[in-house]
N, C-alpha and C positions, 0 to 999 in steps of 0.2 A: 616202567615206572614213570609217573608224571613229574615233569620238572616245572616248578613254579616260576612265574615270570621274574620275580625278584632274584631268584637264584640264577637264572639265565643271564640277567643283566650283570650280576656280581661276577659270574664266571667270565663274561666277556671283558669286563673292566679289569679283572685280575690278570687275564692274558695280556691285555694292552699294557698295563703297568709293568708286568713282568718283562714283556718284550722291550719296552723303553728302557727299563733299568739294565737289562742284559746288554742292550745295544750301547748304552752310555758307559757301562762298566768295561765292555770290550774295547770301546774307543779309547778310554782313558788308559787301560792296560797296554794297548798297542802303542800309544804315545809314550808312556813311561818306559817302554822297552827300547825306544829309539835313543840315539846317541845324545849325550850331554843334557843340558837344560832345554826346556821347551818354552818358546815364547809364542804368544798369540799377538799378531799384528792386526790391529783393527784399522782398516784402511778407510780414508774418506773418498776413495776413488783413485783413479790412476793419475792424480795430479803430480807434477814434477817434484814438488817439495817432499812428498811421501816417497817417491822413487829414489830421490837423491839422498835424503837424510836417513831413511829407515830401511827400505827394501834392499838397496845395493849393499850396504854393510852386512846385513843379515844373510844375504846370499853368500857373501865372502866367508862369513863364519860357518855356515853350513857346509860349504865346499871344502873348508879346511878342518872339518871334524870338531868344531867347537860347540855347536849348538844346533838345535832343530827348531823349526818354526812353522806356524800355520797362519795363513792370511785370510781374513774374513771381513766383509763389509758389514755394516750394521744390519741391513735386511736379512743377511744370511747367518748372523751370529746366533749361536746356541749356547745354553748353559754348559753343555758337555765340553765345548771348546775351552771355556774358561776353567772348568773343573780339571781339565787335562793339562793346563798350562802352569808353569812356574812363575811367569811374569806376563802381564798383559799390557800392551803398549798401544795407547790411543794417540791419534794424530789429527789435530785441528777440529775435533768434534765440538759442537756448540749447542746442539739441540737437546731439550730436556729429556726426550726419550733415549738419546744417546748416553746422557749422564746416568740414567737408571742402570746401565750396564756397569759403570764404575762402582755404583752402590752395591751391585751384586758381587763384584770382585772383592769388595771390602768384607761383605758377609762371608764370602768363601775364603777369606784370609789370603787373597792373592796379592802379590806385589804389583803395583801399578806405576806406569810412567806415562806422562802426557807430553807429547812433542808438539811444539808450537813455534812457528817462524814469523808470525805477524802479531802485532799488538792490536787486537780488535777493539780495544777500549780507546784507542787513539786514532782510528781510521777516520779520514775526512767524512763528515756526515752528509755532505751535499752530493756525494756520488751515489749511484745506484747500489753499489756494494756496501758503501757506508751506511745507507739507510737500512739495509738488511741487518747489519751487525749492531745497529743502534736500537733495535727492537728490545724492549726490556727483558723479555724471556731469554733472548739470545745472550745479552750482556750478563745477565744473572747466571746463566748456565756456564758461560765461559769463566766467570770468576770462581764458580764452584769447582770446576776442573782445576784451576790454578791453585786453589786453596787445599783441595782434598786428595789430589793424586800424591802418591808417595814421593815421587821425584818429577820435576819438570826439566825437560831437555830443550835448550834453545841453541841457536848458532851464532849468537851475538853477545859479546861481553857486556855491552850496554843493557841489553834486554835482561840478561841474568841479574844484574844489579837492580834493575827496576822491579822485577818480580820478587826478589829477595826483600826489598824494602817495603813491599805492600801486601804480599799474599803468602809466600812460602819460602822458607829459608833453604829448602832442599832443591837447589837448582844447579844443573850441570850444563856447561857450555861445551857443546860438541860440534865444532865447525864441520860441515859436510866435506866429503872428499870429491875428487874428480876422477871419473872412470876413463883413464887414458886408453884402455882397450877398445872402447867404443869408437874412437876416431883413429886408431892405429893404422887402418888401411886407407884412410882418406888423404889424398894429396891436395895441398893448397896450390893455387897458381903462383908462379914465380913473382916475388915481390921486388920488382925492378923499378927504378926511378924513370925508366923509359916509358912506363905505363902511367896512367893517372894514379895519383895517390888516393886510395879509397878510404874514406872516413865513414864509419858505420855505427849504428845502434841496433841492438837486438833486445826485444822485450815487449812488455805490455804497454798499454796506453799511459802516457806520462805528460799530459798537456801542461800541468803546473810546473813540473820539474824541468820542462824544456823552455819555460818562459824566457830565461836569459840566454839559452843556448841558440835559439832560432835566429836572433839578430846577428850573433857571431857567425853562424853558418852562412847566412845571406851575405854578410860582408866578405867572407872568404870566397864564396862563389863569384862575386863581382870582381874580386882581386885576382883570383887565380884562373878563373874560367875553366877550360877543358883540361887543365893540368891536374884538377882534382875531380873526384866523383863522390857523391854521398849516397849511401844505401841504408835503407831501413828494413829490418827483418821483424815483422809484427806490426808494432805501432808506427804510424807515419803522420807527421804534422800536415794538416790540410793545405797549408800554403805552399808546400813543396810537391804536391801530388803530380802536377803537370810540368814540373821543371825538367828540361832536357838532360840535366846533369845529375838527376836524382832517380834512383831505382828503388822500388818497393817490392818486398817479397812477402807473401801471405804467411800468417801465423801457422806454426806446425805444432800439433798437440802431442805427438809422440816425442818424448825427450831425446832418445837416442838418434832418431831421424833428424831432429832439430840440430843436434850437435854436429852430425855428419854434414848436413847441408851448410851449416854455419861455418865450419872450418873450410869447406870447399870454396867459399867466397873469397878467401885470401885477403882480408882487410889489412890495411897498414895501421890504422888508428881506430880505436874503439871509444865510444862516449858512454859515460855512466853518470848522468846528472841526478842529484837528489836534493830536494829542498831541506832546510834545517828544521824538520818537524819531529815531534816525539814519535810519530808513526814510522817515519823513515829511519830514525836512529835505532829502532829495534829490529830492522831488517838484517838479513844475512848478506855475505859478500859474494853472492852468486856471480855477478858480472865480473868481478875481479878474477875469480877462478876460471870462468869460461873464456874471457879474453886472453888471459895469460896462458892457459893450456893450449890455445889455438895460435899462439905466437903473435898476438896483437898487442901493440903498445897502447895502453889505456890512459884516458884522461878522466879523473874521478873527482866528484865533489868532495871538498874537504870536510867530511862528516864522519862520525865514529865508525859507520859501516865499512868505510874504506881506509880511513886514517889509522885504524888499528892494525892494518896489514900492509898498506902501501908505503914504501919508503920513497919520498919524493925525489925524482931524478934518477932513481935506480930501477925500481920495478913498476913504475908508473909516475904520472904527474897528478898532483893534487891541486885543485883550483877553487877559489872563492866562487860563489854563485852570482857572478856579475858578468854581463855580456863582454866587457873588455877583458876580464880574466879568462873567460872561455876562449875568446878570440886569440889571446896571446899564447895560451897553452897549446891549442891546436896548431897555430901558425908555427910555433917552435918545432913541433914534431914534423910538420911539412918541410920546413926549411933545413932541418938538421937530420939527415938520414942516418948518420952514425949514431946519434943519440937515440933515434927511434929504434934502430936495430938492437942497440945495447939494452934498452928498456924491455923490448920484446923478449930477448934472450934471458935476461935476468928474471923477468916475471915468470916465464915458463919454467926455469930452473927452480924458482922459489916454490911454485905450486907443486911441482913434482916431488919436492922434499917435504913440504908442510902439509899437503892435503892428499896423501896417498890413501888408497882404499884400505890397505892393511892397517895403517895407523888409526883411521877412523873406526874400522871394524873392531880392532882390539880395545879401543877406548870404550866402545859399546859393551864389549864383553866384560871388561872390568866393572863398568857401571852396573850391569845386571847382577854380577856376583855380590855387589855391595848393597843393592837396594833391599 
């Protein structure tokens, strides 16, 4: 029997559609048969904020039988992944083609959460990163995510209030945890006053935030000489690159590797300067968690990012952003070893109680059940 061309095409198309539907239905059925609710985590890539704020707590939930999840980047994302999910969690996406997936979620009646730890609307526009986020299509898409996701998750009480007042009343503040298991096997050098007192900063480029700190550090180097040492892990100010009492360690992109190398340095004093800007006010307290967890006494700018958590003189020192204030705070921790040890111990104890993986993961679990 002769088969007409149109019939052949229709048969092939029918087979293709049938195969795709069977594949999708089988995928969804397999997911639904798994334990608990199923979350789809849409990753922006392996950046630390996604690992810390989202991936780590969801691993804890899966390991403890609370939930299952699938991770997908935007290029790999498929409608079947969304169809199989109970809740879809986006993190830091700002491109229009990324927002189209949130629109699909709404059509599919899926619950959506948008996780954001930076206020891209307030980022300094004179920087390369700022110029990217100030592009109209990027800003507009960011605002659409803020307005239209079912729930927004931030790590800062200040950022929560900001979003609630302008874009979305459904905002949840979930401060990230610290994974103590990742550094449990790492030993720090003995922090003895016989050795130089090590003052350090770990993080990305902070030229403007360090404007008042650098004169304080230069003054301390002149005053104390080889009794102190300054180390930078990642960002390093240009004026200190060739100083004999300053060491610079290159940036480390793997977060667990960074934490392990960071703890092994055995710093006595950690610096966390932030200028009083709207962009900085919306940041999370990563430095406080990292310094405290590694037994480092921190000196922090007196801004909401840190003042919401740091009790001055107990688990850290808060200081005004002026060179004399920075000099005085750092000098106090150099000259008073008992205070320095007390602050380091209290800070570590605080973080172990307030920012546990279990507490953060269960907060996520409760949120997912309420969305």
